[in-house]
C-alpha positions in Angstrom: -0.4 -12.2 -0.5 -0.4 -12.9 3.2 2.3 -11.2 5.3 2.6 -12.7 8.8 5.3 -10.6 10.5 6.1 -7.0 10.9 9.5 -7.5 9.3 7.9 -8.9 6.1 5.4 -6.1 5.9 8.1 -3.5 6.2 10.3 -5.3 3.7 7.4 -5.6 1.2 6.4 -1.9 1.6 10.0 -0.7 1.3 10.5 -2.7 -1.9 7.2 -1.5 -3.3 8.1 2.1 -2.7 11.6 1.7 -4.3 10.0 0.0 -7.3 7.6 2.9 -7.7 10.5 5.4 -7.7 12.5 3.3 -10.2 9.5 2.8 -12.6 8.6 6.5 -12.7 9.7 8.1 -16.0 9.7 11.8 -15.1 12.2 13.2 -12.6 9.5 15.2 -11.0 7.5 12.0 -10.4 10.5 10.3 -8.9 11.0 13.2 -6.5 7.4 13.3 -5.5 7.1 9.5 -4.9 10.4 9.5 -3.0 9.2 12.4 -0.8 6.0 10.6 -0.1 7.6 7.3 0.8 11.0 8.5 2.2 10.2 7.1 5.7 9.7 3.7 4.2 12.8 3.8 1.9 15.2 5.3 4.4 14.4 3.0 7.4 16.9 3.8 10.2 15.4 2.0 13.2 13.0 -0.9 12.4 12.3 -1.4 16.1 10.7 2.1 16.4 8.3 1.7 13.4 4.6 1.8 14.3 2.2 0.1 11.9 -1.5 0.9 12.1 -4.0 -1.1 10.2 -7.8 -0.9 9.7 -10.0 -3.9 9.8 -12.8 -4.2 7.3 -16.2 -4.2 8.9 -18.3 -7.2 8.2 -20.8 -6.5 5.4 -23.8 -8.3 7.0 -24.0 -6.2 10.2 -27.0 -4.0 10.6 -26.2 -0.3 10.6 -28.0 2.4 12.6 
């Protein structure tokens, strides 16, 4: 899956988190998952979201 824009990444992550909460069977699991992803589920101001990503290092580079 290729996501090209910030809005698509936010929407995908939010839906993923909501689906995880919904698919959990135990109430304690639902609470724990919600607590972990609350910032993604309860998005108030999309313009102030900061997304940080890590690029994978090329495998063929020599290491010191």
